[in-house]
C-alpha positions as CSV (number, residue, x, y, z in Angstrom):
1,X,20.6,18.5,19.9
2,X,22.5,19.1,22.8
3,X,25.8,22.1,21.9
4,X,29.0,21.5,24.2
5,X,30.1,24.4,24.8
6,X,33.4,24.8,27.0
7,X,37.5,23.7,26.4
8,X,36.9,19.5,27.2
9,X,39.5,19.9,29.9
10,X,40.1,18.8,33.5
11,X,38.7,20.9,36.2
12,X,37.5,23.6,33.1
13,X,33.7,24.5,33.3
14,X,31.8,22.7,30.4
15,X,28.0,23.4,29.4
16,X,25.5,21.4,28.7
17,X,22.9,23.2,26.5
18,X,19.4,22.4,25.8
19,X,16.8,23.4,23.3
20,X,13.6,23.0,25.8
21,X,9.7,23.6,25.7
22,X,9.8,27.7,24.8
23,X,8.9,29.7,28.3
24,X,8.6,33.0,29.9
25,X,9.6,34.7,33.9
26,X,6.1,35.2,34.1
27,X,4.3,31.9,32.0
28,X,1.4,30.2,33.8
29,X,3.9,26.9,34.1
30,X,7.0,28.5,36.1
31,X,10.1,28.1,34.1
32,X,11.6,28.0,37.3
33,X,9.5,26.2,39.9
34,X,7.3,23.5,37.4
35,X,10.0,22.0,35.1
36,X,13.7,20.0,36.4
37,X,16.6,19.2,35.2
38,X,19.4,16.7,36.2
39,X,22.1,15.4,34.4
40,X,24.0,12.8,35.7
41,X,27.6,12.1,34.7
42,X,29.6,9.2,34.8
43,X,33.1,8.5,34.1
44,X,34.2,4.8,35.9
45,X,33.2,4.9,39.3
46,X,32.7,8.3,39.8
47,X,29.4,9.5,39.3
48,X,27.8,13.2,40.2
49,X,24.0,14.2,39.4
50,X,24.4,17.8,38.8
51,X,21.2,20.7,38.2
52,X,20.1,22.5,35.7
53,X,18.7,26.1,35.3
54,X,16.0,27.6,32.5
55,X,18.2,29.8,30.8
56,X,15.8,31.8,28.9
57,X,17.8,32.9,25.4
58,X,20.8,31.9,26.9
59,X,22.8,34.9,27.0
60,X,19.5,36.9,29.4
61,X,22.3,38.6,31.0
62,X,23.4,40.5,27.8
63,X,20.1,40.3,26.6
64,X,18.2,41.0,28.9
65,X,16.0,38.4,27.6
66,X,12.7,36.9,30.1
67,X,11.7,34.2,27.6
68,X,13.5,31.7,25.4
69,X,13.3,27.9,25.5
70,X,17.4,26.8,27.0
71,X,18.4,25.0,29.7
72,X,21.9,24.8,30.6
73,X,23.9,22.0,33.1
74,X,27.2,23.6,33.5
75,X,30.2,20.8,35.0
76,X,33.8,20.5,35.9
77,X,34.9,16.8,35.4
78,X,37.8,16.4,38.0
79,X,39.2,13.2,35.6
80,X,40.3,12.7,32.1
81,X,38.3,10.0,29.7
82,X,35.4,9.7,29.2
83,X,32.0,10.8,30.6
84,X,28.8,9.6,29.6
85,X,26.0,11.8,30.8
86,X,22.0,11.1,30.9
87,X,19.1,13.9,31.2
88,X,16.1,13.7,33.4
89,X,14.0,16.8,32.6
90,X,10.9,16.7,34.6
91,X,7.5,18.6,34.7
92,X,4.9,19.0,37.8
93,X,3.6,21.2,40.6
94,X,6.7,22.9,42.6
95,X,9.4,19.6,41.5
96,X,12.0,22.0,41.2
97,X,12.3,22.8,44.7
98,X,10.6,19.2,45.3
99,X,13.9,16.5,47.7
100,X,13.1,14.0,44.5
101,X,11.7,13.4,40.7
102,X,11.7,10.0,41.2
103,X,7.4,10.0,40.4
104,X,7.1,13.0,38.4
105,X,6.1,13.5,34.8
106,X,8.6,13.2,31.5
107,X,9.0,16.9,30.2
108,X,9.8,15.5,27.1
109,X,12.3,17.9,24.8
110,X,15.8,16.5,26.2
111,X,14.3,14.0,28.8
112,X,16.1,10.8,28.8
113,X,18.5,11.6,26.3
114,X,22.2,10.3,27.1
115,X,25.5,11.0,24.9
116,X,29.4,11.0,26.3
117,X,32.2,13.5,25.6
118,X,36.0,13.0,25.9
119,X,38.2,15.3,28.5
120,X,41.7,15.6,28.2
121,X,44.2,17.0,31.1
122,X,44.2,21.0,31.7
123,X,47.0,23.0,29.4
124,X,47.0,25.4,32.2
125,X,49.6,26.7,34.7
126,X,50.4,29.0,37.3
127,X,48.1,30.9,38.5
128,X,45.5,30.2,37.1
129,X,43.1,27.7,39.4
130,X,42.0,25.3,36.5
131,X,45.4,24.0,37.4
132,X,45.3,23.4,40.5
133,X,41.6,21.8,40.2
134,X,38.5,21.9,42.9
135,X,38.8,24.0,46.1
136,X,37.4,21.7,48.9
137,X,36.3,21.2,52.2
138,X,39.4,19.6,54.4
139,X,38.0,20.5,57.7
140,X,40.5,22.9,58.6
141,X,40.9,26.5,58.7
142,X,41.7,27.4,55.2
143,X,40.4,25.9,51.5
144,X,42.4,23.7,49.9
145,X,42.8,22.3,45.9
146,X,42.2,19.4,44.9
147,X,44.6,18.4,42.3
148,X,47.4,20.5,44.1
149,X,46.8,19.8,47.4
150,X,48.1,23.7,47.8
151,X,46.0,26.0,50.4
152,X,43.9,29.1,49.4
153,X,45.1,31.7,51.6
154,X,42.7,34.6,50.9
155,X,44.3,38.0,51.9
156,X,43.0,41.6,51.4
157,X,39.2,43.1,51.6
158,X,36.5,42.0,49.0
159,X,35.7,44.2,46.2
160,X,32.3,44.6,47.0
161,X,32.0,45.4,50.7
162,X,35.3,48.1,49.9
163,X,32.8,49.6,47.1
164,X,30.2,49.7,49.6
165,X,32.2,51.9,52.0
166,X,32.4,54.4,49.4
167,X,31.3,57.2,51.3
168,X,28.6,59.4,48.4
169,X,26.9,56.1,47.7
């Protein structure tokens, strides 16, 4: 079964978490190369194909796990209403980096699974960027928010550059 995590709201990150094969980073069947998870999301005339990824135990950043069976897809819907999804989970040598998975073998588990969820409008306001929508390249010097058409004008130094400029490192 799929776990749907996150607030089911426009512009918010929604995670679909699937249980797949129990693998590890050093497993003979490499989860990063030999498996491919793609989920197609559809709402009316809008369709997005979103790639998923192997996530070990689903919380490896905190647990340092190198094995597990969790596979995750992250999606930020750009409209309200019912979103339907269809899962393609394929297995094959280097399938994850192949241009197409059309002729790949099914990896079973969640392959072919379908479902839906309902998305409502965001309740965020002010400086919360989820109120402004996705940042888009519009052929101009600055990125523009899709919902509000405001430009993102970034000022100041970035933290990594500032951090790495410290002379005692």
